[in-house]
C-alpha atoms as one frame of an Amber mdcrd trajectory, in Angstrom:
protein
  -0.202   3.493  18.674   1.903   4.968  15.871   3.932   2.354  14.004   7.380
   2.926  12.535   7.297   3.546   8.790   9.565   0.572   8.125   6.874  -1.625
   9.669   4.229  -0.344   7.244   6.199  -0.468   3.993   6.898  -3.924   2.593
   8.292  -3.820  -0.944   8.011  -7.600  -1.240   4.225  -7.208  -0.942   3.780
  -4.198  -3.246   5.808  -1.459  -4.878   2.874   1.013  -5.017   2.026   3.468
  -2.226  -0.305   6.416  -1.734   1.368   9.225   0.263  -0.216  12.347   1.765
   1.337  15.336   3.548  -0.654  18.121   5.198   0.448  21.541   6.502   0.440
  22.305  10.224  -2.649  24.095  11.604  -4.131  23.899   8.098  -1.734  26.608
   6.998  -1.677  27.263   3.274   0.936  25.534   1.184  -0.530  26.864  -2.042
  -3.592  28.655  -3.341  -5.300  31.707  -1.884  -5.629  32.149   1.883  -8.946
  33.937   2.382  -8.077  34.797   5.997  -4.811  36.634   5.327  -5.594  37.658
   1.770  -2.260  36.266   0.566  -1.974  34.185  -2.561   0.377  31.213  -2.561
  -0.623  29.767  -5.920   2.944  29.949  -7.207   4.037  27.365  -4.640   2.227
  24.603  -6.497   4.912  24.724  -9.164   7.510  24.217  -6.406   6.063  20.785
  -5.681   5.944  19.649  -9.313   9.436  21.028  -9.975  10.830  19.241  -6.935
   9.217  15.959  -7.969  10.907  16.348 -11.347  14.264  17.094  -9.685  14.029
  13.966  -7.524  13.190  11.685 -10.465  16.811  11.166 -11.636  17.934  10.631
  -8.032  15.548   8.108  -6.476  14.300   4.761  -7.762  10.778   6.072  -7.184
   8.259   7.059  -9.872   5.195   9.301  -9.630   2.085   7.633 -11.059  -0.376
  10.345  -9.980  -0.299  13.615  -8.055  -2.613  16.393  -6.915  -1.381  19.621
  -5.314  -4.081  21.158  -3.116  -4.176  24.288  -0.934  -2.902  22.787   2.333
  -1.896  19.240   1.381  -0.856  17.071  -1.528  -1.391  13.495  -2.706   1.095
  11.223  -4.478   0.692   7.731  -5.916   4.234   6.357  -6.021   5.971   3.265
  -7.366   9.232   2.077  -5.789  11.500   0.373  -8.327  13.633  -1.807  -6.073
  14.811  -3.934  -8.990  16.300  -0.925 -10.774  18.071   0.292  -7.617  19.707
  -3.089  -7.011  21.155  -3.018 -10.541  22.865   0.347 -10.108  26.629   0.254
 -10.011  28.413   1.986  -7.126  29.332   4.712  -9.592  25.659   5.321 -10.443
  24.708   5.443  -6.773  27.399   8.035  -6.072  26.327  10.154  -9.046  22.705
  10.151  -7.890  23.559  10.864  -4.244  25.861  13.708  -5.281  22.918  15.561
  -6.844  21.506  16.126  -3.341  24.545  15.912  -1.039  28.270  16.509  -1.057
  30.265  13.286  -1.034  32.223  12.565   2.171  36.002  12.722   1.857  36.394
   8.949   2.146  33.855   8.228  -0.605  35.333  10.951  -2.796  38.777   9.338
  -2.418  37.198   5.957  -3.241  35.702   7.538  -6.328  39.188   8.729  -7.316
  40.629   5.222  -6.646  42.845   6.560  -3.857  41.761   4.343  -0.944  43.313
   1.321   0.699  41.400  -1.996   0.764  40.010  -1.420   4.308  38.957   2.108
   3.360  37.331   0.797   0.194  35.281  -1.654   2.250  33.995   1.171   4.459
  33.218   3.336   1.410  31.273   0.496  -0.196  29.238   0.050   2.984  28.354
   3.759   2.882  27.367   3.485  -0.786  25.177   0.473  -0.022  23.412   2.523
   2.650  22.810   5.256   0.070  21.422   2.677  -2.356  18.858   1.603   0.255
  17.933   5.204   0.985  17.414   5.953  -2.715  14.607   3.390  -2.822  13.165
   4.373   0.551   9.835   6.205   0.733  10.782   8.012   3.937  13.930   9.474
   2.423  12.056  10.476  -0.715   9.354  12.256   1.277  11.990  13.825   3.513
  13.825  15.317   0.527  10.527  16.632  -0.803   8.979  18.001   2.387  12.136
  19.459   3.904  12.831  21.366   0.683   9.284  22.752   0.547   9.253  23.690
   4.239  12.548  25.579   4.054  11.498  27.441   0.925   8.069  28.375   2.310
   9.496  29.491   5.673  12.104  31.608   3.897   9.400  33.283   1.828   7.232
  33.871   4.929  10.284  35.059   6.896   9.546  32.667   9.759  10.810  29.465
  11.362   9.195  26.410  12.873   7.163  23.436  11.747   5.520  23.591   8.352
   4.049  20.065   8.169   1.635  18.749  10.782   3.604  15.523  11.195   5.098
  12.677   9.249   3.528  11.795   5.931   0.760   9.198   5.722   1.323   6.154
   3.520  -1.122   3.582   2.197  -0.055   0.323   0.544  -1.776  -0.473  -2.762
  -1.853  -4.249  -3.042  -3.283  -4.950  -6.515  -4.117  -3.318  -9.858  -7.600
  -2.358  -8.710  -6.172  -0.610  -5.652  -3.590   1.245  -7.755  -6.123   2.525
 -10.299  -8.660   3.366  -7.585  -6.044   5.390  -5.718  -4.849   7.133  -8.880
  -8.437   8.061  -9.730  -9.007   9.318  -6.182  -5.870  11.478  -6.409  -6.722
  12.821  -9.870 -10.247  13.786  -8.799  -9.202  15.907  -5.812  -9.933  19.229
  -7.506 -13.324  18.018  -8.729 -14.215  16.641  -5.295 -13.202  19.904  -3.603
 -15.346  21.888  -6.097 -12.268  23.861  -7.186 -13.136  23.137 -10.818 -15.783
  21.296 -12.786 -13.629  19.671 -15.470 -10.511  17.534 -15.663  -8.936  19.818
 -18.259  -8.960  22.733 -15.787  -7.757  20.673 -12.805  -4.490  22.552 -12.481
  -1.461  20.858 -10.944  -2.903  17.370 -11.172  -1.577  14.377 -13.057  -4.855
  13.901 -14.937  -4.497  17.346 -16.516  -0.940  16.451 -17.555  -2.123  13.149
 -19.050  -4.907  14.871 -20.993  -2.471  17.464 -22.389  -0.125  14.670 -23.487
  -3.004  12.705 -25.016  -4.308  15.734 -26.940  -0.820  16.483 -28.238  -0.375
  12.904 -29.435  -3.826  12.866 -31.029  -2.922  15.988 -32.976   0.330  14.400
 -34.083  -1.541  11.244 -35.096  -3.950  13.246 -37.261  -1.054  15.025 -38.930
   0.465  11.642 -39.738  -2.791   9.868 -40.617  -1.174   8.109 -43.559   1.105
   6.171 -41.235  -1.100   3.326 -39.925   1.595   2.024 -37.619   1.747   5.394
 -35.866  -2.052   5.393 -35.459  -1.977   1.968 -33.847   0.839   2.992 -31.519
  -0.857   6.200 -30.354  -4.174   4.491 -29.690  -2.726   1.641 -27.637  -0.362
   3.308 -25.197  -0.060   1.686 -21.796  -0.713   3.612 -18.612   2.704   4.769
 -17.406   4.142   6.671 -14.435   4.270  10.396 -15.240   7.507  11.388 -13.529
  10.258   8.821 -13.929  13.936   8.606 -14.807  13.535   5.255 -16.554  13.647
   4.921 -20.332  12.105   1.433 -20.323   8.448   2.160 -20.959   6.880  -1.287
 -20.931   8.762  -2.526 -17.858   7.010   0.044 -15.675   3.543  -0.041 -17.232
   0.650  -0.477 -14.820  -0.924  -2.971 -17.195  -3.919  -1.076 -18.607  -4.354
   1.217 -21.581  -4.089   4.920 -20.896  -7.322   5.589 -22.812  -9.200   3.160
 -20.524  -7.941   5.036 -17.484  -8.850   8.425 -18.953 -12.342   7.101 -19.675
 -12.656   5.858 -16.084 -11.635   9.182 -14.524 -13.802  11.174 -16.923 -16.835
   9.013 -16.079 -16.163   9.354 -12.347 -15.714  13.129 -12.588 -19.061  13.560
 -14.373 -20.799  11.365 -11.806 -19.325  13.411  -8.952 -20.054  16.774 -10.568
 -23.646  15.854 -11.425 -24.288  14.292  -8.025 -25.096  10.906  -9.501 -24.701
   7.559  -7.819 -22.164   5.317  -9.423 -24.109   2.699 -11.322 -25.066   4.051
 -14.746 -25.404   0.886 -16.811 -25.259   2.435 -20.281 -21.900   4.189 -19.855
 -20.114   2.408 -17.028 -16.454   1.896 -18.126 -15.637  -1.719 -18.890 -12.386
  -1.408 -16.941 -14.393  -1.541 -13.694 -15.563  -5.051 -14.555 -12.008  -6.119
 -15.354 -10.861  -4.809 -11.979 -13.769  -6.406 -10.107 -14.945  -3.092  -8.634
 -18.516  -2.137  -7.803 -19.391   1.014  -9.851 -21.731   2.553  -7.270 -19.318
   2.120  -4.362 -16.405   3.219  -6.553 -18.138   6.581  -7.117 -18.886   6.942
  -3.399 -15.188   6.405  -2.695 -14.303   9.015  -5.307 -16.705  11.414  -3.559
 -14.851  10.898  -0.274 -17.795   9.299   1.485 -17.379   6.854   4.357 -15.826
   4.384   4.691 -13.183   6.886   3.570 -10.570   5.650   1.113  -7.645   7.640
   2.529  -8.097   6.460   6.126  -6.774   2.943   5.526  -3.279   1.510   5.943
  -3.686  -0.567   2.797  -6.105  -1.080  -0.072  -6.735  -4.297  -1.955  -8.830
  -7.427  -2.018  -9.581  -8.926   1.378  -7.232 -11.877   0.885  -4.455  -9.450
  -0.111  -5.032  -7.435   3.070  -4.921 -10.556   5.198  -1.647 -11.645   3.601
  -0.227  -8.138   4.048  -1.154  -8.189   7.748   0.638 -11.535   8.146   3.742
 -10.087   6.493   3.702  -7.171   8.930   3.140  -9.483  11.883  -0.133  -7.854
  12.969  -3.599  -9.283  13.548  -5.541  -6.288  12.257  -4.973  -3.730   9.537
  -7.172  -0.794   8.551  -8.803  -1.337   5.184 -10.876  -4.521   5.499 -14.149
  -2.610   5.678 -13.296  -0.503   2.627 -12.239  -3.635   0.730 -15.527  -5.418
   1.394 -17.479  -2.374   0.196 -15.384  -1.471  -2.847 -14.739  -4.916  -4.347
 -17.525  -7.089  -5.661
């Protein structure tokens, strides 16, 4: 039985979630449709542009993304703490980017309301605050925009997405980095490309471009040792975010360690290797407590499939998450036993 989204998202348990949306009847969101001969490659930029537009509105950051032909993946972080610190003025400014303010709230903004009216306006603003840190509202603003734009271009009406988006709770650091790697390797797994550098419209390509740019800058300023140290020890950060506080939102691992992990996984997938290659296995896997061989099989999309779970994390984390949700069983226990050592 389908569960309400509010029953699957618990921000007190984790702020990280993996979200997937797929087009109806496997229609093409982007890329080239070999059946109709039409090319929709330009639509991929719509998704990235919209994610960037939503960044200064929602208290939600994009840690990883991959835009495929008929679906997309997002690894998101909900910053509830930041949203609770917003003033009413900040909430109104953010909401106004997407919607026109109601007359009552506009009058409240102009300090023209009576005390009872002010109370009602503040209740409305509080509701907006909750929506601006809500995954469902974030995905709604993304998917509705894309559907309307695609239908307008195709000169048609009707459903564009096959249903509501799928969400997966990521309960620990290992789950977050595993999910991010899985998302970043979508193009490699689908045999659309054979290198991370040419994985267009993925977060890993964006990270590599940023890293190469910073390496070039570091070489140009080689005499500045402090700059060298800074560039070589950057933390892994969300890619699309409105926050200016870098360290507060860090995932907790160095960016170079993550790039090494994804590069190693991509070569193992492309060359058809099993995961355990003792001489070049990234050390970060040991820190995360992940089994290298099973990690690669997850990256390859083999069963038990990573994206078919309601949550990902160590078994004890899954059990605690199930208790929080008030359920006896949650999808993901099998994957946890296989993936974690």
